Each structure stands twice: as C-alpha cells, then as structure tokens.
C-alpha positions in Angstrom: -23.4 -9.7 -9.7 -22.3 -6.8 -11.8 -19.1 -7.0 -13.9 -16.6 -4.2 -13.8 -16.1 -2.3 -17.0 -12.6 -2.6 -18.6 -11.7 1.0 -17.6 -12.9 0.5 -13.9 -10.9 -2.7 -13.7 -7.8 -1.0 -15.0 -7.8 1.3 -11.9 -7.8 -1.8 -9.7 -4.9 -3.5 -11.6 -2.7 -0.4 -11.8 -2.9 0.1 -8.1 0.3 -0.5 -6.0 1.3 0.7 -2.5 3.1 3.6 -4.2 0.1 4.5 -6.4 -3.3 4.3 -4.5 -6.1 4.6 -7.0 -8.8 6.3 -4.9 -10.2 9.8 -5.3 -11.7 11.9 -2.5 -12.8 15.3 -1.2 -12.2 17.4 1.9 -14.9 19.7 3.4 -15.4 22.0 6.2 -18.9 22.1 7.8 -20.3 25.0 9.7 -22.1 23.6 12.8 -25.3 25.4 13.9 -24.8 27.9 16.8 -24.8 26.0 20.1 -24.7 22.6 18.3 -25.2 20.2 21.2 -24.8 16.9 19.4 -22.0 14.6 18.2 -21.4 15.4 14.6 -19.5 12.1 14.0 -22.4 10.0 15.3 -24.9 12.1 13.4 -23.0 11.6 10.1 -22.7 7.8 10.8 -26.5 7.6 11.2 -27.1 9.7 8.1 -24.7 7.5 6.0 -26.5 4.4 7.2 -29.9 5.8 6.1 -28.5 7.0 2.8 -27.0 3.7 1.6 -30.1 2.9 -0.5 -29.4 6.1 -2.5 -25.7 5.1 -3.1 -25.6 1.6 -4.4 -21.9 1.9 -5.1 -21.4 2.1 -1.3 -22.9 -1.4 -0.9 -20.8 -3.2 -3.4 -17.7 -5.2 -2.7 -15.4 -7.1 -5.0 -15.6 -10.9 -5.7 -12.3 -11.8 -7.4 -12.1 -14.2 -10.3 -10.4 -17.6 -10.0 -6.6 -17.1 -10.5 -7.3 -13.4 -11.3 -7.7 -14.3 -15.0 -10.2 -11.4 -15.6 -11.8 -8.5 -13.8 -13.6 -9.2 -10.6 -17.3 -8.6 -10.3 -19.3 -6.4 -7.9 -21.5 -8.2 -5.4 -23.9 -6.6 -3.0 -23.0 -6.2 0.7 -26.2 -5.4 2.5 -24.6 -4.7 5.9 -21.4 -2.7 5.5 -19.6 -2.2 8.9 -20.3 1.5 9.5 -18.0 1.6 12.5 -15.2 0.9 10.1 -16.4 3.0 7.2 -17.2 6.2 9.2 -14.2 7.1 11.5 -13.5 10.0 13.9 -10.1 11.7 14.0 -9.2 14.6 16.4 -6.5 17.1 15.5 -4.0 18.1 18.2 -3.9 21.8 19.3 -3.9 24.3 17.8 -6.0 22.7 15.0 -5.0 24.8 12.0 -5.9 24.5 8.4 -2.4 23.4 7.6 -2.7 20.6 10.1 -6.1 19.5 8.5 -4.6 19.4 5.0 -1.5 17.5 6.2 -3.7 14.9 8.0 -5.8 14.6 4.8 -2.7 13.9 2.8 -1.7 11.1 5.3 -5.2 9.6 5.1 -5.1 9.7 1.3 -1.9 7.7 1.4 -3.6 4.6 2.8 -5.0 1.9 0.5 -8.6 0.9 0.8 -9.4 -2.7 2.0 -10.6 -4.7 -1.0 -12.5 -7.2 1.2 -15.0 -4.4 2.0 -16.9 -1.8 0.0 -14.3 0.6 -1.4 -14.9 3.8 0.5 -14.1 5.4 3.8 -15.1 8.6 5.6 -13.4 10.5 8.4 -15.1 13.2 10.6 -12.3 15.5 11.9 -12.7 17.3 15.3 -10.4 19.8 17.0 -10.3 22.6 14.4 -9.6 26.0 15.9 -12.3 27.5 13.7 -15.0 25.5 15.4 -15.9 23.8 12.2 -16.0 20.1 11.5 -13.7 18.5 9.0 -15.1 15.8 6.6 -12.8 13.7 4.4 -14.2 10.9 2.2 -12.4 8.7 -0.2 -13.7 6.3 -2.8 -11.9 4.0 -5.2 -11.7 5.2 -8.8 -13.0 1.8 -9.9 -16.3 2.9 -8.3 -16.7 6.5 -9.5 -15.2 9.2 -11.7 -15.5 13.0 -11.1 -19.0 13.4 -12.4 -20.2 10.3 -10.6 -18.8 11.9 -7.5 -21.1 14.8 -8.0 -24.0 12.4 -8.3 -22.9 10.7 -5.1 -22.8 14.1 -3.3 -26.4 14.7 -4.3 -27.3 11.3 -2.7 -25.4 11.8 0.5 -26.1 15.5 1.2 -29.2 17.6 1.5 -30.1 21.1 0.1 -31.7 22.2 3.4 -30.6 21.9 7.0 -33.4 19.4 7.6 -32.5 15.9 6.2 -34.9 14.5 3.7 -36.7 11.2 4.3 -35.2 8.1 2.6 -37.0 4.8 2.1 -35.4 1.9 4.1 -33.2 -0.5 2.2 -34.7 -3.9 1.2 -32.2 -6.8 1.1 -32.6 -10.4 0.1 -31.4 -13.3 2.2 -28.7 -14.2 -0.4 -27.7 -10.7 -1.6 -24.2 -10.8 -0.1 -23.4 -14.4 -0.7 -20.1 -15.1 -2.5 -20.6 -16.4 -6.0 -19.1 -19.8 -6.9 -16.1 -20.3 -9.3 -18.4 -21.4 -12.1 -20.6 -18.3 -11.7 -17.6 -15.9 -11.7 -16.0 -17.5 -14.8 -19.4 -17.4 -16.6 -19.8 -13.7 -15.8 -16.3 -12.9 -17.2 -16.8 -14.9 -20.4 -20.3 -13.4 -20.9 -18.8 -9.9 -20.5 -16.0 -10.4 -22.9 -18.2 -12.1 -25.6 -20.5 -9.1 -25.4 -17.6 -6.7 -25.8 -16.2 -8.5 -28.8 -19.7 -8.6 -30.5 -20.0 -4.9 -29.8 -16.6 -4.2 -31.3 -17.5 -6.0 -34.5 -20.8 -4.3 -34.9 -19.2 -0.9 -34.5 -16.2 -1.4 -36.9 -18.0 0.4 -39.9 -18.9 3.3 -37.7 -15.3 3.5 -36.4 -14.0 3.6 -39.9 -16.3 6.4 -40.9 -15.5 8.4 -37.7 -11.7 8.0 -38.3 -12.1 9.4 -41.8 -14.0 12.4 -40.5 -11.5 12.8 -37.7 -8.6 13.1 -40.0 -10.3 15.7 -42.1 -11.4 17.6 -38.9 -7.9 17.6 -37.6 -6.7 19.2 -40.7 -9.3 21.9 -40.5 -8.2 22.7 -36.9 -4.7 23.7 -38.1 -1.5 21.7 -37.7 0.1 24.5 -35.5 -2.8 24.8 -33.0 -3.2 21.1 -32.7 0.4 20.0 -32.8 1.4 22.1 -29.9 -0.4 19.7 -27.6 1.3 16.6 -28.9 4.9 16.8 -27.7 6.7 15.5 -24.6 7.0 17.8 -21.6 10.3 18.8 -20.1 11.8 17.0 -17.1 10.9 18.7 -13.8 11.1 17.8 -10.1 7.4 16.7 -10.5 8.2 14.0 -12.9 10.0 11.3 -11.0 9.2 7.8 -9.6 7.1 8.3 -6.5 6.6 6.8 -3.1 3.2 6.2 -1.4 3.3 9.2 0.9 0.8 12.0 -0.1 0.6 15.7 0.6 -2.4 17.9 0.1 -3.1 21.6 0.0 -6.3 23.5 -0.8 -7.3 27.0 -2.0 -10.7 28.6 -2.7 -11.4 31.4 -5.3 -14.6 33.3 -6.1 -16.4 31.7 -9.1 -17.9 35.0 -10.2 -14.4 36.6 -10.6 -13.2 33.6 -12.6 -16.2 33.9 -14.9 -15.5 37.6 -15.4 -11.9 36.9 -16.4 -13.1 34.3 -18.9 -15.6 36.7 -20.4 -13.0 39.5 -20.6 -10.6 37.3 -22.6 -13.2 35.5 -24.7 -12.2 32.3 -23.0 -13.9 29.5 -21.2 -13.9 29.0 -17.5 -11.7 25.9 -17.9 -9.2 28.0 -19.8 -8.9 30.4 -16.9 -8.4 27.4 -14.5 -5.6 26.0 -16.7 -4.0 29.5 -16.9 -4.0 29.8 -13.1 -2.5 26.3 -12.7 0.1 27.2 -15.3 1.0 30.4 -13.4 1.2 28.6 -10.1 3.6 26.0 -11.6 5.8 28.8 -13.0 6.0 30.4 -9.5 6.7 27.0 -7.8 9.3 25.9 -10.3 11.1 29.2 -10.2 12.2 28.2 -6.6 12.5 24.4 -7.3 14.8 23.7 -10.2 13.9 26.7 -12.4 11.3 27.3 -15.1 12.0 25.1 -18.1 12.3 26.8 -21.5 10.1 24.1 -23.0 6.4 24.6 -21.8 4.9 22.1 -19.4 2.0 19.9 -20.6 -1.1 18.9 -18.6 -3.1 15.7 -18.9 -6.8 16.9 -18.8 -9.6 14.4 -18.2 -12.7 14.9 -20.3 -16.1 13.4 -19.4 -17.7 11.0 -21.8 -20.9 10.9 -19.7 -24.0 11.5 -21.7 -26.6 14.0 -20.3 -28.8 12.3 -17.8 -26.5 9.3 -17.3 -26.4 8.5 -13.5 -24.3 5.3 -13.5 -21.7 5.0 -10.8 -18.8 4.1 -13.0 -15.9 5.8 -14.8 -16.9 7.5 -18.1 -14.0 9.7 -19.1 -11.0 10.0 -21.3 -7.8 12.0 -21.2 -6.3 14.6 -23.5 -3.1 16.6 -23.3 -2.9 20.4 -23.3 0.1 22.8 -23.6 0.3 25.0 -20.5 2.6 27.6 -22.1 4.6 28.0 -18.9 7.4 29.6 -20.9 5.2 32.8 -21.3 5.7 35.3 -18.5 2.8 37.6 -19.4 -0.3 36.2 -17.7 -2.8 37.5 -20.3 -0.7 36.3 -23.2 -0.4 32.9 -21.5 -4.1 32.6 -20.9 -4.9 33.3 -24.5 -2.4 30.8 -25.7 -3.8 28.2 -23.4 -7.3 29.1 -24.6 -6.3 28.2 -28.2 -4.5 25.0 -27.2 -7.3 23.7 -25.0 -9.9 24.6 -27.7 -8.0 22.5 -30.3 -7.6 19.6 -27.9 -11.3 19.5 -26.9 -12.4 19.8 -30.5 -10.4 16.8 -31.6 -11.5 14.8 -28.5 -15.2 15.7 -29.3 -14.9 14.3 -32.8 -13.3 11.1 -31.4 -15.9 10.4 -28.7 -17.3 7.4 -30.4 -13.9 5.8 -30.7 -13.1 6.1 -27.0 -14.4 3.0 -25.1 -14.9 2.8 -21.4 -15.5 -1.0 -21.5 -13.5 -3.7 -23.3 -12.6 -7.4 -23.0 -10.6 -8.1 -19.8 -9.4 -11.7 -20.0 -5.8 -11.8 -18.6 -5.7 -8.0 -18.2 -5.2 -8.2 -14.4 -1.9 -10.0 -14.8 -0.7 -7.7 -17.6 -1.7 -4.3 -16.1 -0.5 -5.1 -12.6 2.8 -6.5 -13.9 3.4 -3.4 -16.0 2.5 -1.0 -13.1 4.9 -2.9 -10.9 7.7 -2.9 -13.5 7.3 0.8 -14.4 7.6 1.8 -10.7 10.5 -0.5 -9.8 12.5 0.1 -12.9 12.4 3.9 -12.4 11.4 4.5 -16.0 9.4 7.6 -15.0 12.7 9.4 -14.2 14.3 8.4 -17.5 11.8 8.9 -20.3 10.4 12.2 -21.3 7.0 12.8 -19.6 3.9 12.8 -21.9 2.4 15.1 -19.3 4.0 17.0 -16.4 0.8 17.3 -14.3 -2.8 16.3 -14.3 -5.4 19.2 -14.2 -9.0 18.2 -13.9 -12.0 20.6 -13.7 -15.3 19.1 -12.4 -18.5 21.1 -12.4 -20.0 20.7 -8.9 -23.3 21.6 -7.2 -24.1 25.3 -7.2 -26.4 25.4 -4.2 -25.2 24.9 -0.5 -25.3 21.4 0.7 -25.9 20.1 4.3 -25.1 17.0 6.3 -26.9 16.3 9.6 -28.0 19.9 9.8 -24.5 21.4 9.2 -23.8 23.5 6.1 -20.9 22.5 3.8 -18.6 25.5 3.6 -15.9 24.2 1.3 -15.5 21.5 -1.4 -11.8 20.6 -2.1 -11.2 17.5 -4.3 -8.3 15.0 -4.0 -7.2 12.7 -6.8 -4.4 10.4 -8.0 -0.7 10.8 -8.6 1.3 8.4 -10.6 4.9 7.5 -11.3 6.3 10.4 -13.4 3.4 12.7 -12.5 3.8 13.7 -8.9 1.1 16.4 -8.9 -2.6 16.2 -9.5 -4.5 19.5 -9.5 -8.3 18.9 -9.4 -10.8 21.7 -9.3 -14.5 21.6 -8.2 -17.0 24.4 -8.4 -19.4 24.7 -5.5 -22.0 27.3 -4.4 -20.3 30.3 -5.9 -16.7 29.2 -5.2 -14.0 27.2 -7.0 -12.1 24.8 -4.8 -8.6 23.8 -5.9 -7.1 20.6 -4.5 -3.4 19.9 -4.8 -2.7 16.2 -4.4 1.0 15.5 -4.3 3.5 12.7 -4.0 5.6 14.0 -1.1 8.9 12.9 -2.5 8.1 15.0 -5.7 6.6 18.0 -3.8 7.8 18.1 -0.2 5.5 21.1 0.7 2.2 21.2 -1.1 1.2 24.5 0.6 3.8 26.3 -1.5 1.6 25.4 -4.5 -1.6 26.7 -3.0 0.1 30.0 -2.1 1.5 30.3 -5.6 -2.0 29.8 -7.0 -3.4 32.7 -4.9 -0.5 35.0 -6.1 -1.2 34.0 -9.7 -4.9 34.8 -9.3 -4.1 38.3 -8.0 -1.6 38.8 -10.9 -4.2 37.8 -13.5 -6.9 40.0 -12.0 -4.5 43.0 -12.0 -3.4 42.4 -15.5 -7.0 42.1 -16.7 -8.2 45.4 -15.2 -9.3 48.0 -17.8 -6.4 50.4 -18.6 -6.8 54.0 -17.4 -7.5 56.6 -20.0 -9.4 54.2 -22.3 -13.2 54.1 -22.7 
C-alpha cells in the first residue's frame, strides 16, 4: 500500500463529470516506409513490456471506509491491456482537425477508478499516413514533470526498442486491503504529517520573515500587478463536461532567439504569445477587456533528480498585459511581471506543501466542488485567473515507439469552472508544442485559438526584426 499525498488526493476529490481531472498528450508517429505491421498491436505489446518501468501504471485505488480520508494505492499486477490500449479509426478524409476534435471528445471521458488511472488510444485513418497516439493519466498519478519521466520510460531514443526486465509479482500483490489496514494507513499518514508540521514551524516562521523582506525588495508595483482579479470574459463561466482541443507547433530555436533579443526567458515569450493569441480571439468574441487578463501558471517544486510519480507543483498568478497592443512592449511587461512572481514563489518554496493531513477532506473537497459548479459561482465572482498557462520542459531528442518516430508532442490538461481554457506547452526535439484544452461551452471552436497563436508568432517575429539603417 502507498498513501496518496494530500495534493494528489485533492485532484480526486475535486473531480466531477463537468471537471475531469486527468492530463494527457497527443502525438503523431511517422511509421517506417512500407510498415507492414499493426501499430496498435505493437504499441499494446510494448506497453505490456514497459509496465515494470512505469509503476504508476500498475496502481489502482483502494477507497477508505466511508471515504473519511484519501484512498491508498495498491498494486495491480495484471492490468487489462485490451481495455487500457484501444484502437480508434478516423472516418475519411482523416484531417488534423478531425484528429484534434476526436482527442477533445476522448479527453471528456472520466477514467474508471476501479482500474489503474490511465488509458491510451492508437488512432488510424489519418490522411497523412501517420499514426495518432493519445494517452491520458489522472492528475492524482502524475504532474507535468512526472509526465516527462513517464515518457522516458515508455518510449525509446532509437528505432530499436531497448530490452526491459520482466516484471516480478507476488501472489498477494493485488489483494484488497481490509478495513483495519486502510484505516491504519490513513491514521499513520496524518500523524506523520502533523509531526512534520510541528517540526517545521520554526523554519516556517523564519522563511515568512525573509519572504516579507524579499517582497519589499522586489518592488510593490512589479509584484502587485499580479495580485488582482482578472476581468470577466467568455472564458470565465461555469463549464460543462464537453472538451475541445487544438494544437500548434513552433520552432524552438526561433523562440529562444526572441527571448535573447528582448533579454527575456523562454517562458516569457511563451506567455507573450499566449497573451497575443487571447487578444486576437477575444477581439472577435466579446471584445478585448480594458483590464488585463491574468494567467495561473504552475511552477514545479520537484527537486533535481526527483523521479517520484506524484504531483510536486504549486501555482502563481501572472499579469498577461493583454491591454497592450504593441507585441514587444507587451512581452517586456510580461517579462517583468513573471520575473516578480517567480522570485516570490522561489522564496516561498519551503512553505508550499504537497502533502498534508487528509482526514475528512474527501467529503469537504468533493462537496465544495459540487456546490461551486451547481451554484454557478464561477460566472458571478471575479476570476482570480482568466486562463491557465503551463510550460513544461520536455525531451530534446527524438523518441520512438515500436520502431516509429514521434513527430509531435502536444499536451492536454484540465479546465475548471470559471477557467474554460488551459494552454499547456511542451518542448520536444527542437519544437514547442502548444495544446489548447477548452470547455466547449466556453470556447466553441478551439481551432480559432491555435490560428490566433500562429498569427501572433508571425507578428512578434516581424516586430523583433532589426530595423533597417541601424548597425
């Protein structure tokens, strides 16, 4: 048995039919010339062999009696691979838009909690001759960085798959724990968290004192711009369970050049592109608000070398400066805002727990999530953030599955009541893949956002070109 952390458990308890809490990714694979085999069957065999490298894929939930605390993970030595690895065939003509729309529909479906919390779909019928590959995993299992670790386990860096030792299972590995064992696991977890909290109180006090001084040194103006409610937009409404998805790919080298030219970080350029895309989209859907939009931006708390398959991240809020028309001026304003937010979060890292006591939290969190959605509060109160923007560093070498090369890496994530758009970005092998996950009632056509991103990219490149007549 392995107890869920408090943060991982929260993703379970906040889940409703309107707000699935899984993340995923969509890929295109280039099949070798004259590929004679069945890619779906090959992927299923490969996944079966790779399970020893992905322990998170062999865990399922054992619920607590009366749901009084977080469930625990128990090992499932024989997941049903016919269920977990599915084949889907697109109808003609098999376009990219059809693939993205199918992915949005698949992303709408909740995962079965009686099984390990993941599912994979191999998609045939693309006009390009490529194979589609969509995988989703519950956020209680992994965060963005753990997803990168998972990709390293499931894929290869050469067309020839590497050898993997066979799994060793015990005769009682998948047995259901009894009520006493479950209750004891919950109590042991919470006692440990309370002891940890008491031990760290002096350190927390010292950190808070330093944090207040550090915030003053950052400047009230630069820091305060991130801590205000965003304006109401069509994105910020109570949502339904239907999801849309659109994808775009940009060259990583050009984005790095833009960052260097404006003395910014790569993430600042990503935020500026997202801001520009939102400006273009809202110009045709309700108008660009005078007050700038804000973005919730996840920040990893994972220490270097940490390979645990669990969520280790926090969230900060960044001003997107959507009220600024000039793309360069907007990028530089975002650079300052994001720098202030990250500096403050960096000082507060030790105060941001990813595990905490969980007694009675399932009732409280699930009840609050249900009430928040049913009462329509998301459409009445000012949004803390208008959108979620997440940038995850991914593998920089080509990856392979069953001999086929991965051509694209587009991430999918979570939308919530009041935040009908999640824009997650993943770098991969010299490219940057942008994934727009939308609630369809908030964004009826996600493809308009991906088109707006490409237009914004062209605009920023043109505005950043050296002026003629200058050295």
